[in-house]
C-alpha positions in Angstrom: -8.9 24.6 -15.4 -12.4 23.1 -15.6 -12.2 22.7 -19.4 -9.2 20.5 -20.4 -8.6 20.4 -24.1 -5.6 20.2 -26.5 -3.5 22.1 -24.1 -3.5 19.4 -21.4 -0.2 17.7 -22.5 1.6 21.0 -22.7 0.3 21.7 -19.2 1.8 18.5 -17.9 5.1 19.0 -19.7 5.5 22.7 -18.8 4.5 22.5 -15.2 7.3 22.1 -12.7 6.6 21.8 -9.0 10.0 22.6 -7.5 10.7 21.5 -3.9 11.8 25.0 -3.1 8.4 26.5 -4.0 6.0 23.7 -3.2 6.3 20.9 -0.7 4.8 17.5 -0.6 1.2 17.7 -1.8 1.3 21.5 -1.5 2.7 21.5 2.0 5.8 23.5 2.9 8.8 21.3 3.5 9.8 20.8 7.1 12.4 18.5 8.6 9.6 16.0 9.2 8.2 16.2 5.7 11.7 16.2 4.1 12.1 12.6 5.2 9.0 11.7 3.1 10.6 12.7 -0.2 10.9 9.8 -2.7 14.0 7.9 -2.2 14.0 8.2 1.6 13.7 4.7 3.0 12.0 3.5 -0.3 9.0 5.7 0.4 6.5 5.8 -2.5 4.4 9.0 -3.0 0.9 8.1 -4.1 -2.3 9.8 -5.2 -5.8 8.2 -5.4 -7.8 9.3 -8.4 -11.5 8.6 -7.9 -12.8 8.4 -4.4 -16.0 6.5 -4.7 -17.0 2.9 -3.8 -13.5 1.5 -4.1 -11.9 4.0 -1.7 -12.1 1.6 1.2 -9.9 -0.9 -0.5 -6.9 1.5 -0.5 -6.9 2.8 3.1 -5.2 -0.1 4.8 -2.4 -0.6 2.2 -1.6 3.1 2.2 -1.8 3.8 5.9 0.0 0.7 7.2 3.3 2.1 8.3 5.5 -0.9 7.2 4.3 -0.2 3.6 6.1 3.1 3.7 3.6 5.1 1.6 3.0 8.9 1.5 -0.4 9.9 0.3 0.1 13.2 -1.5 -3.3 13.7 -3.1 -7.0 12.7 -2.8 -8.5 13.6 -6.2 -12.1 13.5 -7.4 -14.3 15.7 -9.6 -17.0 15.8 -6.8 -16.2 17.9 -3.8 -18.1 15.8 -1.3 -16.2 12.7 -2.4 -12.9 14.5 -1.5 -14.3 15.7 1.8 -15.5 12.2 2.7 -12.1 10.7 1.8 -10.3 13.2 3.9 -12.4 12.3 6.9 -11.7 8.6 6.4 -8.0 9.1 6.3 -7.9 11.7 9.1 -7.6 9.2 11.9 -5.0 7.1 10.0 -2.5 9.7 9.0 -0.4 12.4 10.9 -0.6 14.7 7.9 -3.2 15.9 5.5 -3.1 14.9 1.8 -4.0 17.7 -0.6 -7.5 17.6 -2.0 -7.5 18.3 -5.7 -10.2 17.9 -8.3 -8.0 18.3 -11.3 -6.3 15.1 -12.4 -3.9 16.9 -14.6 -2.5 19.0 -11.8 -2.0 15.9 -9.8 0.0 13.9 -12.3 2.1 17.0 -13.1 3.6 16.9 -9.6 7.1 15.6 -10.1 7.3 14.3 -6.5 4.4 11.9 -7.3 5.5 8.3 -8.0 2.3 6.4 -8.6 -1.5 6.8 -8.9 -4.4 4.5 -8.0 -6.9 5.0 -10.8 -10.3 4.2 -9.4 -12.3 6.5 -11.8 -15.3 5.4 -14.0 -14.5 3.0 -16.8 -14.2 5.5 -19.6 -11.3 7.2 -17.7 -9.4 4.0 -16.9 -7.1 3.7 -19.9 -6.7 7.4 -20.9 -6.0 8.3 -17.2 -3.4 5.5 -17.1 -1.5 6.3 -20.2 -1.5 10.0 -19.4 -0.1 9.2 -15.9 2.5 7.0 -17.6 3.4 9.9 -19.9 3.8 12.1 -16.8 6.2 9.5 -15.3 3.9 7.7 -12.9 3.3 4.0 -12.2 -0.4 3.1 -12.2 -2.7 0.7 -10.4 -5.9 0.8 -12.5 -9.2 -0.7 -11.4 -10.9 -3.2 -13.6 -11.8 -3.1 -16.4 -8.5 -1.7 -17.4 -10.0 -0.2 -20.5 -13.3 0.9 -22.2 -12.6 -0.8 -25.6 -10.2 -3.2 -27.2 -8.0 -0.6 -28.9 -7.3 0.9 -25.4 -5.9 -2.5 -24.3 -3.3 -2.3 -27.1 -2.5 1.3 -26.2 -1.9 0.4 -22.6 0.7 -2.1 -23.5 2.3 0.4 -25.8 2.2 3.0 -23.1 4.0 0.7 -20.6 6.7 0.0 -23.2 7.0 3.6 -24.3 7.2 5.2 -20.8 8.7 2.3 -18.8 6.2 2.5 -16.0 4.4 -0.4 -14.3 0.6 -0.9 -14.8 -1.3 -3.3 -12.6 -5.0 -4.1 -13.0 -7.2 -4.3 -9.9 -8.4 -7.9 -10.4 -7.5 -8.6 -6.8 -8.2 -12.4 -6.7 -4.8 -12.8 -8.3 -3.5 -12.0 -4.8 -5.7 -14.5 -2.9 -3.6 -17.2 -1.3 -6.2 -19.9 -1.7 -6.7 -19.0 -5.3 -3.0 -19.0 -6.0 -2.6 -22.4 -4.3 -5.5 -24.2 -6.1 -4.7 -22.7 -9.5 -1.1 -24.0 -9.2 -2.6 -27.4 -8.2 -4.8 -27.4 -11.2 -1.8 -26.6 -13.4 -0.1 -29.5 -11.8 -2.9 -31.8 -12.9 -4.9 -32.3 -9.7 -8.2 -32.6 -11.8 -6.6 -33.9 -14.9 -6.7 -32.0 -18.2 -8.9 -29.0 -17.8 -11.3 -28.2 -20.6 -14.1 -26.0 -19.3 -14.6 -23.1 -16.9 -18.0 -21.9 -15.9 -17.9 -18.4 -14.6 -21.0 -16.9 -12.9 -22.5 -13.9 -11.2 -26.0 -13.4 -9.8 -27.2 -10.2 -8.2 -30.5 -8.6 -7.3 -30.1 -5.1 -8.7 -33.4 -3.2 -8.8 -35.1 -0.6 -10.9 -32.8 2.1 -12.3 -34.0 5.7 -12.6 -34.8 6.9 -16.1 -32.2 9.6 -16.9 -33.7 13.0 -17.3 -32.0 16.3 -18.0 -31.1 18.0 -14.7 -28.8 20.7 -13.3 -25.3 19.6 -12.7 -25.1 18.5 -9.0 -23.4 21.0 -6.7 -19.7 20.4 -6.3 -19.4 18.2 -9.5 -17.0 19.2 -12.3 -19.1 17.6 -15.0 -16.8 18.5 -17.8 -13.8 16.8 -16.2 -16.0 13.8 -15.1 -16.8 13.3 -18.8 -13.1 13.6 -19.7 -12.3 11.4 -22.7 -16.0 10.8 -23.6 -17.9 13.0 -26.1 -19.7 15.8 -24.4 -23.4 15.5 -23.3 -25.7 17.6 -21.1 -26.0 16.3 -17.6 -28.8 13.8 -16.8 -29.9 12.6 -13.4 -28.3 10.5 -11.8 -25.5 9.7 -14.2 -22.4 10.5 -12.2 -22.9 8.3 -9.2 -22.8 4.7 -10.4 -25.7 4.7 -12.8 -23.3 5.6 -15.6 -22.7 1.8 -15.6 -26.1 1.3 -17.2 -26.8 4.5 -19.2 -25.4 3.7 -22.7 -21.9 2.9 -23.8 -20.1 6.3 -23.6 -19.0 5.7 -20.0 -19.7 2.1 -18.9 -19.0 -1.4 -20.1 -22.2 -3.0 -18.8 -22.3 -5.8 -16.1 -19.9 -7.9 -18.0 -17.2 -5.2 -17.9 -18.2 -4.4 -14.4 -18.1 -7.9 -12.9 -17.3 -10.6 -15.4 -13.8 -9.3 -15.6 -13.0 -11.0 -12.3 -14.4 -14.4 -13.1 -13.2 -14.4 -16.7 -9.7 -13.7 -15.3 -9.8 -16.7 -12.9 -11.2 -18.9 -15.7 -8.4 -18.1 -18.2 -5.8 -18.3 -15.4 -6.9 -21.9 -14.6 -7.3 -23.0 -18.3 -4.1 -21.3 -19.3 -5.6 -19.7 -22.4 -5.2 -16.4 -24.1 -7.2 -15.1 -27.0 -10.4 -16.9 -28.1 -11.2 -18.0 -31.7 -15.0 -17.7 -31.3 -17.4 -15.7 -29.1 -21.1 -16.6 -28.9 -23.5 -14.5 -26.8 -27.2 -14.6 -25.9 -28.1 -11.5 -23.9 -31.1 -9.2 -23.3 -32.8 -6.9 -20.9 -35.5 -9.0 -19.1 -36.3 -6.9 -16.0 -38.1 -3.6 -15.6 -38.1 -3.0 -19.4 -39.3 0.5 -19.0 -36.6 1.8 -16.6 -33.4 3.6 -17.4 -31.1 0.5 -17.8 -30.2 0.6 -21.5 -28.1 -2.6 -21.8 -28.8 -6.3 -21.2 -29.3 -7.4 -17.6 -28.8 -11.1 -18.4 -26.0 -12.6 -20.5 -24.9 -16.1 -21.5 -21.5 -16.0 -23.2 -19.4 -18.8 -24.6 -15.8 -18.3 -25.6 -14.1 -21.0 -27.6 -10.3 -21.5 -27.7 -7.8 -23.6 -29.6 -7.2 -27.0 -28.1 -10.9 -27.6 -27.3 -11.1 -25.4 -24.2 -14.2 -23.3 -23.4 -15.0 -20.5 -21.0 -18.7 -19.8 -20.3 -20.2 -16.8 -18.5 -23.6 -16.8 -16.8 -24.3 -13.2 -15.7 -27.7 -12.4 -14.1 -27.7 -8.8 -12.8 -31.3 -8.8 -11.5 -32.0 -12.4 -10.6 -30.3 -13.7 -7.5 -31.1 -17.3 -8.1 -28.3 -19.4 -6.5 -27.5 -21.5 -9.6 -24.0 -22.6 -8.7 -23.8 -22.4 -4.9 -22.7 -18.8 -4.6 -23.3 -15.3 -5.8 -20.2 -15.3 -7.9 -17.3 -17.6 -8.7 -15.9 -20.0 -11.2 -16.1 -23.8 -11.7 -13.1 -25.5 -13.4 -13.8 -28.9 -15.0 -11.1 -31.4 -15.8 -10.9 -35.0 -17.0 -10.5 -36.3 -13.4 -12.6 -33.9 -11.4 -13.6 -30.2 -10.8 -12.9 -27.2 -8.6 -15.4 -24.7 -7.4 -13.8 -21.4 -6.3 -14.5 -17.8 -5.4 -12.5 -15.0 -3.9 -12.0 -16.6 -0.6 -12.6 -20.4 -0.9 -12.4 -23.4 -3.0 -13.8 -26.9 -3.1 -12.1 -29.8 -5.0 -14.3 -32.7 -6.2 -13.4 -36.0 -7.9 -15.1 -37.1 -11.1 -18.0 -38.7 -9.2 -18.7 -35.4 -7.5 -17.4 -36.3 -4.1 -15.7 -33.5 -2.3 -12.0 -34.2 -1.7 -10.8 -30.9 -0.1 -12.2 -27.6 1.0 -10.4 -24.4 1.9 -12.1 -21.4 3.5 -11.3 -18.0 5.0 -8.6 -16.6 2.8 -10.5 -13.4 2.0 -12.9 -11.2 3.9 -14.1 -9.5 0.7 -17.8 -9.7 -0.1 -19.7 -11.8 -2.6 -21.6 -9.4 -4.8 -21.4 -6.3 -2.5 -20.6 -3.0 -4.1 -17.1 -1.5 -3.7 -15.5 -1.8 -0.3 -12.2 -3.6 0.1 -10.6 -6.3 2.1 -7.4 -8.3 2.6 -6.9 -9.5 -0.9 -7.3 -6.0 -2.3 -4.8 -4.8 0.3 -2.4 -7.6 -0.8 -2.9 -6.7 -4.4 -2.1 -3.0 -3.8 0.9 -3.9 -1.7 2.2 -6.1 -4.5 2.0 -3.1 -6.8 4.0 -1.0 -4.3 6.7 -3.8 -3.9 6.9 -4.2 -7.7 7.7 -0.5 -8.0 10.5 -1.1 -5.5 11.7 -4.0 -7.6 11.1 -6.5 -4.7 8.2 -8.4 -6.3 6.7 -9.2 -9.7 3.3 -7.8 -10.5 0.5 -10.3 -9.9 -1.5 -8.8 -12.7 0.7 -7.0 -15.3 -1.2 -5.2 -18.0 -0.1 -7.3 -20.9 -1.7 -10.3 -19.2 -4.6 -8.6 -17.4 -5.9 -6.9 -20.6 -6.8 -10.2 -22.1 -9.4 -10.9 -19.4 -10.8 -7.4 -20.0 -10.9 -8.2 -23.8 -13.2 -11.2 -23.1 -15.7 -8.7 -21.6 -15.4 -6.4 -24.5 -15.8 -9.1 -27.1 -18.9 -10.4 -25.3 -20.3 -6.9 -25.3 -19.5 -6.4 -29.0 -21.2 -9.7 -29.9 -24.3 -8.6 -28.0 -24.3 -5.1 -29.6 -24.0 -6.5 -33.1 -26.0 -9.7 -32.7 -23.2 -11.6 -34.4 -21.1 -14.7 -33.6 -17.5 -13.4 -33.6 -14.6 -15.2 -35.2 -11.3 -14.0 -33.7 -7.7 -14.3 -34.5 -6.3 -16.5 -31.7 -3.0 -14.6 -31.9 -4.4 -11.3 -30.8 -8.2 -11.5 -30.3 -9.0 -9.2 -33.3 -12.3 -9.9 -34.9 -11.9 -11.4 -38.4 -15.4 -11.9 -39.7 -17.2 -8.6 -39.2 -16.5 -5.0 -40.2 -19.5 -4.0 -38.2 -18.0 -5.5 -35.1 -14.6 -4.0 -35.7 -16.1 -0.5 -35.7 -16.6 -1.1 -32.0 -13.0 -1.9 -31.5 -12.2 1.7 -30.6 -14.2 4.8 -29.7 -14.6 8.5 -30.4 -12.7 10.8 -28.0 -13.4 14.3 -26.8 -11.1 16.9 -28.4 -7.7 16.9 -26.6 -8.1 13.4 -25.3 -7.2 11.4 -28.4 -4.2 9.0 -28.0 -1.1 10.6 -29.5 1.1 7.5 -29.6 
């Protein structure tokens, strides 16, 4: 089933994996495995889709016994990714999850309750709504979508199929962040009016993509999934898809600004902007394979005189704001500097009033990985499925932060200042920009709702 086309939905709907024929994750049912069926002690049956850099973030929340999770599938379109994931889980589990490259076979398993969608960006939204259609709850990594229309479709999917969707903006589960944001909302720095979000990294030269044989073990057709078909180019599949055009990635803003934009709007309590102004360009290694900007300055204006700014420097690690990434919130009576683990509160004169450290062990600008706030965020998703907690980042809220990234990218791609409807974020002053609101899909992957 390497080529999935218009038959994929009929495959999902017509496939039945009866317990009498197939056990958990392809294993025959035994007395031991019978106790793992959904409903037994609130156990949740889970699959991880996409086993790359974010894999480490899911091992602890899945294997910690008190979380009561059964890992049915490890799914990836690259064989060595599945083999590596199996080794990483081998010492943590007393059973073996099934290795399966085919996303559609995984979500067709009726014993499966939820998926963790850690695929490349172009798969995030389609993979989520197809899993919802198949009856699964979804934890989807940021950005939750590839384009603004997909944000709208994700909300519709949740409403239509009645399944939970949580985005992986894990700082929403940081204890220090929750505390200081609540304090900001209670007026600790007065009336807030500005958030400066920032990111500085030292990414180097990117290989120029050249036509190449499909790497051994890679299902390139399934990797492309919803995107229009192309011949394989080196080294697209392994992370460089972020920088090779707009078919797969969402540039650095979609890749990283999503986190800081989310904290900024959480603190300022704003939703959709009314204006987006962007200055961005590629300044480093102009002859390499990186096809987008590597430097962006974005300003988003909101009703009530509030502003969010983004300073994104992918290839210049200058420490402008006292850290590699974070957000500074300005109010009439002071300011707060914060990142994933810490915060510092200052009065209006700039004197530090309070400092909190050590809430998170997750890195600054490191790639992938995981840590305690990712674990907390994933566990929150599990507990929300059980009805014991509310989602920290439900899709109807999370998608707004992703939209900020998309609007910034659209402003860059069109070279226009965007006027937006503050009720829904839709662009009101440019037909050219609105053409980028959606995308072209490969046959069989078009949304059908």
